[in-house]
C-alpha positions as CSV (number, residue, x, y, z in Angstrom):
1,M,-76.6,-181.0,35.5
2,P,-75.1,-179.0,32.8
3,L,-72.0,-179.5,34.7
4,I,-72.0,-183.5,34.1
5,S,-73.6,-183.2,30.5
6,A,-70.4,-180.8,29.4
7,S,-67.7,-182.8,31.1
8,N,-69.4,-186.1,29.6
9,S,-70.2,-184.9,26.0
10,P,-66.6,-185.5,24.4
11,E,-66.5,-189.0,25.2
12,P,-68.8,-190.0,22.4
13,V,-66.8,-187.9,20.1
14,N,-63.7,-189.1,21.2
15,D,-65.1,-193.0,20.4
16,R,-66.2,-192.4,17.0
17,S,-62.7,-190.9,16.5
18,S,-61.0,-193.7,17.6
19,A,-63.1,-196.2,15.8
20,R,-62.6,-194.2,12.4
21,L,-58.7,-194.2,13.2
22,I,-58.6,-197.9,13.5
23,F,-60.4,-198.4,11.0
24,L,-58.3,-196.2,8.6
25,T,-55.6,-197.9,10.2
26,Q,-56.9,-201.6,9.9
27,W,-57.9,-200.4,5.9
28,S,-54.4,-199.0,4.8
29,G,-52.8,-202.6,6.4
30,R,-54.8,-204.8,4.8
31,R,-54.7,-202.7,1.4
32,A,-50.7,-202.7,2.1
33,R,-50.5,-206.2,2.7
34,E,-52.5,-206.9,-0.6
35,L,-50.7,-205.0,-3.2
36,L,-47.1,-205.5,-1.5
37,P,-46.6,-208.7,-3.6
38,G,-47.2,-207.4,-6.4
39,L,-45.2,-204.2,-6.3
40,C,-42.3,-206.4,-5.3
41,L,-42.9,-208.8,-8.6
42,T,-43.1,-205.1,-11.2
43,S,-40.0,-203.7,-8.8
44,I,-37.8,-207.2,-9.2
45,V,-38.7,-207.6,-13.5
46,A,-38.4,-203.7,-13.6
47,G,-34.5,-204.1,-11.9
48,A,-33.8,-207.2,-13.9
49,S,-34.4,-204.9,-16.8
50,F,-31.8,-202.6,-15.8
51,G,-29.2,-205.2,-15.1
52,I,-30.0,-207.0,-18.8
53,R,-29.5,-203.3,-20.0
54,M,-25.3,-203.1,-18.6
55,L,-25.0,-206.2,-20.7
56,P,-22.5,-206.1,-23.9
57,G,-25.0,-204.7,-26.9
58,M,-27.9,-203.9,-24.9
59,T,-27.3,-200.5,-23.6
60,N,-29.6,-199.1,-27.0
61,F,-32.5,-201.3,-25.4
62,S,-34.7,-199.0,-23.4
63,P,-35.2,-200.3,-19.6
64,L,-39.0,-199.6,-20.8
65,I,-38.8,-202.2,-23.4
66,L,-37.1,-204.7,-21.5
67,S,-39.6,-204.7,-18.6
68,M,-42.2,-205.6,-21.0
69,V,-40.2,-208.3,-22.8
70,I,-39.0,-209.8,-19.5
71,G,-42.8,-209.6,-17.9
72,I,-44.3,-211.1,-21.0
73,A,-42.2,-213.9,-21.1
74,Y,-42.9,-214.4,-17.4
75,H,-46.8,-214.0,-17.9
76,N,-46.6,-216.8,-20.5
77,I,-44.3,-219.2,-19.2
78,V,-44.8,-219.0,-15.8
79,G,-47.9,-217.2,-15.1
80,T,-48.9,-214.4,-13.1
81,A,-50.3,-215.3,-9.7
82,A,-53.5,-214.5,-8.1
83,W,-51.8,-212.8,-5.3
84,A,-49.9,-210.5,-7.7
85,K,-53.0,-209.3,-9.3
86,Q,-53.7,-206.4,-6.9
87,G,-50.0,-204.8,-6.9
88,V,-49.3,-205.2,-10.5
89,T,-52.5,-203.5,-11.7
90,F,-52.0,-200.7,-8.9
91,S,-48.3,-200.7,-11.0
92,L,-50.0,-200.1,-14.2
93,R,-52.4,-197.8,-13.2
94,R,-51.0,-195.5,-9.8
95,L,-47.5,-195.6,-10.8
96,L,-47.7,-194.9,-14.3
97,R,-49.9,-191.6,-13.8
98,I,-47.0,-190.6,-11.0
99,A,-44.4,-191.5,-13.5
100,I,-46.1,-189.4,-16.3
101,I,-46.2,-186.1,-14.0
102,L,-42.4,-186.7,-13.6
103,L,-42.2,-186.7,-16.8
104,G,-42.7,-182.8,-16.7
105,L,-39.0,-182.1,-14.6
106,Q,-37.1,-182.9,-17.6
107,L,-39.0,-180.3,-19.9
108,T,-38.4,-176.6,-19.4
109,S,-40.3,-173.9,-22.0
110,S,-36.5,-172.3,-22.8
111,Q,-35.8,-175.4,-24.5
112,V,-39.1,-175.0,-27.0
113,I,-38.0,-171.2,-27.4
114,E,-34.6,-172.6,-28.4
115,L,-35.9,-174.3,-31.1
116,G,-37.6,-171.2,-32.8
117,D,-40.8,-170.8,-35.0
118,R,-39.4,-173.2,-37.5
119,G,-38.7,-176.2,-35.5
120,L,-41.6,-176.1,-33.3
121,G,-44.1,-175.8,-36.1
122,I,-42.5,-178.6,-37.7
123,I,-42.6,-180.6,-35.1
124,A,-46.2,-179.8,-34.4
125,A,-47.1,-180.6,-37.5
126,T,-45.5,-183.7,-37.7
127,V,-47.2,-184.7,-34.8
128,L,-50.5,-183.8,-35.9
129,A,-50.6,-185.3,-39.4
130,T,-48.8,-188.4,-38.4
131,F,-51.7,-189.1,-35.6
132,A,-54.4,-188.2,-38.2
133,F,-52.8,-190.3,-41.0
134,T,-52.3,-193.4,-39.1
135,V,-55.5,-193.5,-37.4
136,W,-57.3,-193.3,-41.5
137,I,-54.7,-196.1,-42.9
138,G,-55.9,-197.8,-39.6
139,K,-59.4,-197.4,-40.7
140,L,-58.6,-198.6,-44.2
141,L,-56.9,-201.7,-42.9
142,G,-59.3,-202.5,-40.5
143,V,-57.4,-202.1,-37.5
144,E,-59.7,-201.6,-34.1
145,P,-60.2,-198.1,-33.5
146,K,-58.8,-198.1,-30.1
147,L,-55.1,-200.1,-31.7
148,A,-55.0,-197.6,-34.0
149,Q,-55.2,-194.4,-31.6
150,L,-52.6,-196.1,-29.7
151,I,-50.1,-196.8,-32.3
152,A,-50.3,-193.7,-34.4
153,A,-50.0,-191.8,-30.5
154,G,-46.8,-194.0,-29.7
155,T,-45.2,-193.0,-33.3
156,S,-46.3,-189.4,-33.6
157,I,-45.1,-188.6,-29.8
158,C,-43.1,-190.1,-27.4
159,G,-42.8,-194.4,-28.5
160,A,-44.2,-196.6,-25.6
161,S,-44.8,-194.0,-23.1
162,A,-47.3,-192.1,-24.9
163,V,-49.1,-195.2,-25.8
164,I,-49.5,-196.4,-21.9
165,A,-50.0,-192.7,-20.9
166,T,-53.0,-192.3,-24.3
167,N,-54.7,-196.2,-23.2
168,T,-55.7,-194.2,-19.9
169,V,-58.5,-192.8,-22.0
170,T,-58.9,-195.1,-24.8
171,N,-59.0,-198.5,-22.5
172,A,-57.9,-200.7,-24.8
173,D,-56.9,-204.2,-24.1
174,D,-53.5,-205.1,-22.3
175,E,-52.6,-207.1,-25.8
176,D,-53.4,-204.1,-27.3
177,V,-50.8,-201.7,-25.5
178,A,-48.3,-204.7,-26.1
179,Y,-49.0,-204.8,-29.6
180,S,-48.6,-201.0,-30.3
181,V,-45.7,-201.0,-27.9
182,A,-43.8,-203.8,-30.3
183,C,-44.7,-202.1,-33.3
184,V,-43.1,-198.6,-32.0
185,T,-40.1,-200.2,-30.7
186,V,-39.2,-202.0,-33.6
187,F,-39.5,-199.6,-36.5
188,G,-37.9,-197.0,-33.8
189,S,-35.1,-199.3,-33.5
190,A,-34.7,-199.3,-37.2
191,A,-34.7,-195.9,-37.5
192,M,-32.0,-195.7,-34.5
193,F,-29.4,-197.9,-37.2
194,V,-30.7,-196.5,-40.4
195,Y,-30.9,-192.6,-39.8
196,P,-26.7,-192.2,-38.9
197,L,-26.1,-193.6,-42.5
198,L,-28.4,-190.9,-44.3
199,P,-27.0,-186.9,-43.0
200,G,-24.4,-187.3,-46.2
201,L,-27.0,-188.9,-48.5
202,L,-29.6,-186.4,-47.6
203,H,-27.7,-183.3,-47.5
204,L,-28.3,-182.1,-43.6
205,D,-26.2,-180.7,-41.7
206,P,-26.1,-181.4,-37.9
207,R,-28.9,-179.2,-36.9
208,G,-30.9,-180.2,-39.6
209,F,-30.1,-184.1,-39.0
210,G,-30.6,-183.6,-35.0
211,L,-33.9,-181.9,-35.8
212,W,-35.6,-184.5,-38.2
213,A,-34.3,-187.3,-35.5
214,G,-35.8,-185.8,-32.9
215,A,-39.0,-185.1,-34.7
216,S,-39.6,-188.6,-36.2
217,I,-37.9,-191.3,-34.2
218,H,-40.2,-192.6,-31.9
219,E,-38.3,-193.5,-28.5
220,I,-36.0,-190.6,-26.8
221,A,-33.2,-193.7,-26.2
222,Q,-33.7,-194.1,-29.9
223,V,-33.0,-190.5,-30.7
224,I,-29.9,-190.2,-28.7
225,A,-28.4,-193.3,-29.8
226,A,-29.0,-192.3,-33.6
227,A,-28.3,-188.2,-33.4
228,F,-25.2,-188.1,-31.4
229,Q,-23.3,-190.9,-34.1
230,D,-23.5,-187.5,-36.0
231,G,-21.6,-185.5,-33.5
232,Q,-22.6,-183.6,-30.2
233,K,-24.7,-180.6,-32.3
234,A,-26.6,-183.2,-33.7
235,G,-27.4,-184.7,-30.5
236,E,-28.2,-182.1,-28.1
237,F,-30.6,-180.5,-31.1
238,A,-31.9,-183.8,-31.3
239,T,-32.6,-184.3,-27.6
240,I,-34.3,-180.7,-27.4
241,A,-36.6,-181.4,-30.4
242,K,-37.5,-184.9,-29.0
243,L,-38.5,-183.6,-25.7
244,T,-40.5,-180.7,-27.2
245,R,-42.4,-183.2,-28.9
246,V,-43.2,-185.1,-25.5
247,M,-44.3,-182.0,-24.2
248,L,-47.1,-182.3,-26.9
249,L,-48.3,-185.6,-25.0
250,A,-50.9,-183.2,-22.4
251,P,-52.8,-182.1,-25.3
252,M,-53.2,-185.2,-27.5
253,V,-54.2,-187.0,-24.4
254,I,-56.7,-184.5,-23.5
255,S,-58.2,-184.3,-27.1
256,I,-58.1,-188.3,-27.4
257,G,-60.3,-188.2,-24.3
258,L,-62.8,-185.7,-25.2
259,M,-63.4,-187.4,-28.5
260,T,-63.9,-190.6,-26.9
261,A,-66.4,-189.0,-24.3
262,R,-68.3,-187.5,-27.3
263,S,-68.1,-190.7,-29.0
264,A,-69.7,-193.2,-26.1
265,T,-72.5,-189.7,-25.6
266,R,-73.8,-190.3,-29.2
267,R,-73.8,-194.2,-28.9
268,Q,-76.3,-193.7,-25.6
269,S,-79.9,-194.6,-26.1
270,A,-82.7,-192.3,-26.3
271,A,-83.7,-193.5,-22.5
272,D,-80.5,-192.8,-21.1
273,K,-80.6,-189.2,-20.5
274,T,-77.2,-189.3,-18.3
275,T,-74.0,-187.2,-19.9
276,A,-71.0,-189.2,-20.5
277,R,-67.9,-187.6,-18.4
278,P,-64.8,-187.3,-20.6
279,P,-62.1,-189.2,-18.8
280,M,-59.7,-186.2,-18.4
281,P,-56.7,-187.4,-17.7
282,W,-55.7,-184.9,-14.8
283,F,-52.6,-186.4,-14.1
284,V,-51.5,-184.5,-17.5
285,L,-52.5,-181.6,-15.9
286,G,-49.6,-182.2,-13.3
287,F,-47.1,-183.2,-15.9
288,V,-47.8,-179.4,-17.4
289,V,-47.4,-178.2,-13.9
290,L,-44.1,-180.2,-13.4
291,V,-43.1,-178.3,-16.8
292,G,-43.7,-175.0,-15.3
293,V,-41.9,-175.5,-12.3
294,N,-39.0,-176.8,-14.2
295,S,-39.2,-173.7,-16.1
296,L,-39.6,-171.1,-13.3
297,V,-36.9,-173.0,-10.9
298,T,-33.7,-174.2,-10.8
299,I,-33.5,-177.6,-9.8
300,P,-29.9,-179.1,-9.2
301,A,-27.9,-181.4,-11.7
302,E,-27.9,-184.4,-8.8
303,A,-31.3,-184.2,-8.1
304,K,-32.8,-184.2,-11.9
305,A,-30.2,-186.7,-12.8
306,S,-32.4,-188.4,-9.6
307,I,-35.7,-187.6,-10.7
308,V,-34.8,-188.8,-14.3
309,A,-33.8,-192.3,-13.1
310,A,-36.5,-192.6,-10.7
311,T,-39.0,-191.6,-13.6
312,T,-37.7,-194.5,-15.7
313,F,-37.9,-197.0,-13.2
314,L,-41.5,-195.9,-12.7
315,L,-42.3,-196.4,-16.1
316,S,-40.6,-199.7,-16.5
317,I,-42.6,-200.6,-13.4
318,A,-45.8,-199.8,-15.7
319,L,-44.5,-201.8,-18.6
320,A,-43.5,-204.6,-16.3
321,A,-46.9,-204.9,-15.2
322,M,-48.4,-204.3,-18.7
323,G,-46.3,-207.2,-19.4
324,L,-47.7,-209.3,-16.8
325,E,-51.1,-209.3,-18.2
326,T,-50.5,-209.8,-21.5
327,N,-51.0,-213.0,-23.4
328,I,-49.2,-214.1,-26.5
329,A,-52.1,-216.2,-27.4
330,K,-54.2,-212.7,-27.7
331,L,-51.8,-210.6,-28.7
332,A,-51.2,-212.7,-31.8
333,S,-54.9,-212.7,-32.8
334,R,-54.2,-208.8,-34.0
335,G,-53.1,-210.7,-37.2
336,L,-50.2,-208.6,-39.1
337,R,-52.8,-205.5,-40.3
338,P,-51.5,-203.3,-36.7
339,A,-48.0,-204.1,-38.2
340,L,-48.7,-202.8,-41.4
341,L,-50.1,-199.8,-39.9
342,G,-47.1,-199.1,-37.7
343,A,-44.9,-199.4,-40.7
344,F,-46.7,-197.1,-42.7
345,S,-46.7,-195.0,-40.0
346,F,-43.2,-194.7,-39.3
347,L,-42.4,-193.9,-42.6
348,F,-45.1,-191.3,-43.3
349,I,-43.6,-189.6,-39.8
350,A,-40.0,-190.1,-41.8
351,A,-41.0,-188.8,-45.0
352,F,-43.3,-186.1,-43.9
353,S,-41.3,-184.6,-41.0
354,L,-37.8,-184.6,-43.7
355,T,-39.9,-182.8,-46.5
356,L,-40.9,-180.0,-44.4
357,I,-37.5,-180.0,-42.9
358,T,-36.2,-179.7,-46.7
359,L,-38.6,-177.1,-47.9
360,T,-38.4,-174.4,-45.1
361,G,-34.5,-174.6,-45.3
């Protein structure tokens, strides 16, 4: 009897394992079929943005912005079909987080060291002061707090990437995200054309102008377009300054997440004894880890170029998804106050960073 029992005992286990495997295979196949149509749509929109960017006069525009504009146009003219919804949501949530993690491979600790204590101090002070000022002015103007935080993040750190990363903890409406991206795009583009006219007037040497551009212009593409017009040295230093600003994305998003959790806890009723969990953006820790990896390991130039291109494409897919969920009527309902807030924020970051650079020599 024991022998018979021993020989027969694995069969139920194998049956259960096979059933689990069949279930997982069916589930993953069904999940892939649900996501694929929307993923194809967002990828096509992102691909179109790269194609448009190759046209004359369009090279200074980020593919991220073009993806969002194309997505908004498609959603409001054609309409985003129900069959694409799950893939669009996946693009906006999962792929976005992967792209933000990969951004870490564009930064190294040596770049921060090259800025020196003065440069790093100016950038850190500018980011903190701009974020606080924007949120404060937003309250005075009556702008919804989540929208004000998104504009503050986009202006103080790195434009559209910061806006969509910050929204992982603020959970604002898609229209708020689109409005914020539009604000930082408009004013960042204005800076891209105005800044190159000012180095002589403001008596800034290439290093000083590069630091100013990197510390205050919104998107990295806009920084590069503006700073290299003052020469190679200004362009390279501006790029380093801008990437150092991007590094502050991690502590900024975590801080906003903790503040959001604290605010939610205070709003809980006395009957609800549960503690609100902080919406900890764990993907930001992945970003920090990859900064460390990039600082310790030399990645071949070709591989790094491919990673940068892949990261940009993933971010473009995420912005395409954002556009495909944005309703222009709802966007217009936000009014002009958020745009005014974006203008005030832009003027503040430009003036504040320039003052620090001038005062510190």
